[in-house]
Structure formats: C-alpha cells, structure tokens
C-alpha positions as CSV (number, residue, x, y, z in Angstrom):
1,L,129.4,119.7,177.0
2,L,132.3,117.4,176.1
3,Y,135.4,119.5,175.5
4,V,138.2,118.4,173.1
5,G,141.0,120.8,173.3
6,E,144.3,121.5,171.6
7,A,146.5,120.7,174.7
8,A,146.3,118.3,177.6
9,A,143.0,118.2,179.5
10,W,144.5,119.8,182.7
11,S,145.5,122.8,180.6
12,S,141.8,123.6,179.8
13,V,141.1,123.5,183.5
14,A,144.3,125.0,185.0
15,E,146.4,127.0,182.5
16,D,144.1,128.2,179.7
17,A,141.1,127.3,181.9
18,F,138.7,127.7,179.0
19,A,136.7,124.6,180.0
20,E,136.7,125.7,183.6
21,R,135.3,129.1,182.6
22,L,132.6,127.4,180.5
23,C,131.6,125.7,183.7
24,A,132.0,128.4,186.3
25,K,131.0,131.4,184.2
26,G,128.9,129.9,181.5
27,G,127.0,127.5,183.7
28,C,127.7,124.5,181.4
29,R,128.1,121.0,182.7
30,M,131.6,120.0,181.4
31,A,133.6,116.9,180.7
32,V,137.2,117.2,179.5
33,I,139.3,114.4,178.1
34,D,142.8,113.5,177.0
35,V,142.6,111.6,173.7
36,R,145.5,109.2,172.9
37,G,148.8,110.9,172.4
38,R,148.0,113.8,174.7
39,G,148.3,114.6,178.4
40,D,147.8,111.6,180.6
41,C,147.3,109.5,177.5
42,A,150.7,110.4,176.0
43,I,152.7,107.6,174.6
44,G,155.0,105.7,176.9
45,Y,158.3,104.9,175.2
46,P,160.4,102.0,176.2
47,P,163.2,102.8,178.7
48,R,165.7,101.0,176.5
49,G,165.9,100.8,172.7
50,R,167.1,103.0,169.9
51,F,168.8,106.2,170.7
52,Y,165.9,108.4,169.7
53,F,163.5,107.0,172.3
54,P,164.6,108.1,175.8
55,G,163.6,111.7,176.7
56,R,163.7,112.9,173.2
57,I,160.2,112.4,171.8
58,T,157.8,114.3,174.0
59,D,155.2,115.7,171.7
60,E,152.3,114.4,169.8
61,A,153.9,115.0,166.4
62,Y,156.3,112.1,166.6
63,L,153.4,109.7,167.6
64,T,151.6,111.0,164.5
65,W,154.5,110.1,162.3
66,F,154.7,106.6,163.8
67,T,151.0,105.9,163.3
68,L,151.1,107.2,159.7
69,M,154.0,104.8,159.0
70,L,151.9,102.0,160.4
71,G,148.9,103.0,158.2
72,K,146.8,103.8,161.3
73,P,146.5,107.6,161.5
74,L,146.4,109.0,165.0
75,L,143.4,111.1,164.1
76,G,141.2,108.0,163.7
77,G,142.2,106.7,167.2
78,Q,141.5,110.1,168.7
79,I,138.0,110.2,167.2
80,Y,137.4,106.7,168.5
81,D,138.4,107.9,172.0
82,T,135.9,110.7,171.8
83,L,133.1,108.4,170.7
84,R,133.8,106.0,173.6
85,T,133.8,109.0,176.0
86,L,130.4,109.9,174.7
87,D,129.2,106.4,175.4
88,Y,130.6,106.6,178.9
89,L,129.0,109.9,179.7
90,R,125.6,108.6,178.7
91,S,126.1,105.6,180.9
92,R,126.6,107.6,184.1
93,P,123.7,107.9,186.5
94,G,121.9,111.2,186.1
95,A,123.5,111.8,182.8
96,G,120.6,114.0,181.7
97,G,120.0,115.2,178.2
98,P,122.0,114.9,175.0
99,V,125.7,115.9,174.9
100,S,127.1,118.6,172.7
101,L,130.8,118.8,171.6
102,V,133.2,121.7,171.7
103,G,136.4,121.4,169.7
104,D,139.1,123.9,170.4
105,G,142.0,124.8,168.2
106,A,143.3,122.8,165.2
107,H,142.3,119.5,166.8
108,G,138.7,120.7,166.9
109,V,138.3,118.6,163.8
110,I,138.2,115.6,166.2
111,A,134.9,116.9,167.6
112,L,133.5,117.6,164.2
113,Y,134.1,114.0,163.0
114,A,132.7,112.6,166.3
115,A,129.5,114.5,165.9
116,A,129.1,113.3,162.3
117,L,129.6,109.7,163.4
118,D,127.4,109.8,166.5
119,A,123.8,110.8,165.7
120,R,123.0,111.2,169.4
121,V,125.3,114.3,169.7
122,R,123.1,117.4,169.9
123,G,125.5,119.7,168.1
124,V,129.2,120.7,167.8
125,A,131.0,124.0,168.1
126,L,134.5,124.6,166.8
127,R,136.7,127.5,168.1
128,Q,139.7,128.7,166.0
129,T,139.7,125.5,163.9
130,V,140.9,125.5,160.3
131,T,138.1,125.9,157.7
132,D,139.0,123.1,155.3
133,Y,141.7,120.7,154.1
134,R,141.7,122.0,150.5
135,S,143.2,125.3,151.5
136,L,145.8,123.4,153.5
137,A,146.7,121.2,150.5
138,V,147.5,124.3,148.3
139,A,149.0,126.6,150.9
140,E,152.6,127.4,150.5
141,R,153.0,127.9,154.3
142,Y,150.8,126.8,157.1
143,T,150.8,126.4,160.9
144,Q,148.3,123.6,161.3
145,P,149.6,120.3,162.8
146,F,149.7,117.4,160.5
147,G,148.0,115.3,163.2
148,I,144.7,116.5,161.9
149,Y,145.2,114.7,158.5
150,A,144.5,111.2,157.4
151,Y,145.2,109.4,154.1
152,G,143.1,110.1,151.1
153,I,140.5,112.4,152.8
154,L,140.3,114.9,149.9
155,R,139.5,112.2,147.5
156,E,136.3,111.7,149.4
157,F,135.3,114.8,151.2
158,D,136.4,118.0,153.0
159,L,135.5,119.6,156.3
160,P,132.4,121.5,155.0
161,D,131.1,118.1,153.9
162,V,131.6,116.7,157.4
163,A,129.7,119.7,158.8
164,R,126.9,119.0,156.4
165,A,126.8,115.3,157.5
166,V,126.2,116.5,161.1
167,G,122.9,118.2,159.9
168,P,120.2,118.9,160.7
169,R,122.1,119.3,164.1
170,P,123.8,122.6,164.4
171,V,127.5,123.3,163.7
172,L,129.0,126.6,165.0
173,L,132.3,127.8,163.7
174,L,133.6,130.4,166.1
175,N,136.5,132.5,164.8
176,P,137.6,129.9,162.1
177,V,141.1,130.2,160.8
178,T,143.1,129.9,157.6
179,P,146.0,127.4,157.2
180,R,148.3,130.0,158.7
181,G,146.1,130.4,161.8
182,E,144.8,133.8,160.7
183,P,141.1,134.8,160.9
184,A,139.3,133.2,157.9
185,G,136.5,135.8,157.8
186,A,134.8,136.0,154.5
187,A,136.5,132.9,153.2
188,A,134.9,130.8,155.9
189,L,131.5,132.3,155.1
190,D,131.9,131.4,151.5
191,L,133.0,127.9,152.2
192,Y,130.0,127.1,154.4
193,K,127.3,129.1,152.7
194,S,125.8,125.9,151.2
195,V,125.9,124.1,154.6
196,P,122.4,124.9,156.0
197,N,123.1,123.7,159.5
198,A,126.5,125.6,159.9
199,T,126.9,129.0,161.4
200,V,130.1,131.0,161.0
201,R,130.7,133.7,163.5
202,T,133.7,136.0,164.0
203,L,133.7,137.7,167.3
204,D,134.5,141.3,168.0
205,A,137.1,142.3,170.5
206,G,134.5,142.9,173.2
207,D,132.7,139.6,172.7
208,D,133.2,136.9,175.3
209,P,133.7,133.4,173.6
210,V,132.7,131.7,176.9
211,Q,129.3,133.4,176.9
212,V,128.8,132.9,173.2
213,L,129.4,129.2,173.5
214,A,127.3,128.9,176.7
215,N,124.4,130.7,174.9
216,W,124.8,128.3,171.9
217,A,124.8,125.3,174.2
218,S,121.6,126.3,175.9
219,G,119.9,127.1,172.6
220,R,119.8,130.9,173.2
C-alpha cells in the first residue's frame, strides 16, 4: 500500500501512527511519502527577502496560494509526486504485485487522482475524504483546505466521475465526509450509487478502520 496522508509522513508513523498500524496490525506492506509542500518536502523560503517570508509561513496553505497565483496549482504537483513514487516502488527489487493507494483525510483526493491516471494501480481507498466538489462550491461554511482544488474542475468533472474513471478497479470510500467534515452518510451513498466500482462504507463505533482497510487490500 502507498499511503498519502493529511499530515507529514512521520506523523502517520509516529504521532497518528495509522500507517504503522496498517503494517504492524493489518499485515500490509506500507510505503509512506511526503508530497511537495508537506513534511520533509515543505517549501524552503529565502533567509532574506520581503518581511512575510522568515519564520512566518509555515503551513501548506501559503504555498497553495503562491502556486495558484502562478497558475500551477499545488494539487497537480502533489499528484505528480505520487505517480513518480508509484514508479519508484515498482522499480525496487522484489517489489511484488500491484500497488494499492490509501488516501487519508481531505488530501485523500490526491490518491484518487493518481489511481485514475495510473492504470497499474490495483485500487484506491479513501478515509474521511470529502465526497465531491459540487457540495463544497455551494456550501456556506466548510472546513476542507483549498489545497484540494484546482482551476475549472467543475466545468469538466467531479470526484464521483474520477472514481468512475478508476473502474473497473475498486474504490472504497470509508467514512466519507461533508464540506464541514461531518459524516456524509446517505448523501455519499446517493452521490456514488451510479459508480459501479465504488463502495461507500460508514463504520460503526466498534469497527476497526485498520482491519477494514487491511481486509480490503487483501481482497477479503
């Protein structure tokens, strides 16, 4: 599994440890990366320059603004990083079978796009990722980061269309959320009911997401 999380890669191993649990408890062979703008690949600002550079811009949101102003949305670069990581994993000795993707949190959309663009990906699972862009566009309030957007997307497609493009490979939406980060529930089921390769699942309190994803990855 290639894990693309919401925070820096070390967090998924040390703090949140979700990727570590997928490996240790779920028995999955894991790879975790920092895409550009995050963790070890965070932007390095010049030590001298305009007053707003030094020590002030520490999160990914500012880099997102800069890339949008340049007409090169950060989202595209992060998808590119994920695709190149897939190439690297396949090039390693003893790489084994096909790689599946796990996208965690709002930036799980990176994994969905990468799966649609790389036909060699076996499948993609998204955990607590927003259901669609349309609901974001009309929401009065939302908690999703604007780094998951790019120019003109809704003129062409929405996230359910991207999930359909992954087909016939499986797409699992685990505990999908609304623009405000709340459980999407029936709304997600309705949005994806016409996507035959997509499964929407909302876990009960006693369900273990690690075991659910491990079972999905192994085809159980």
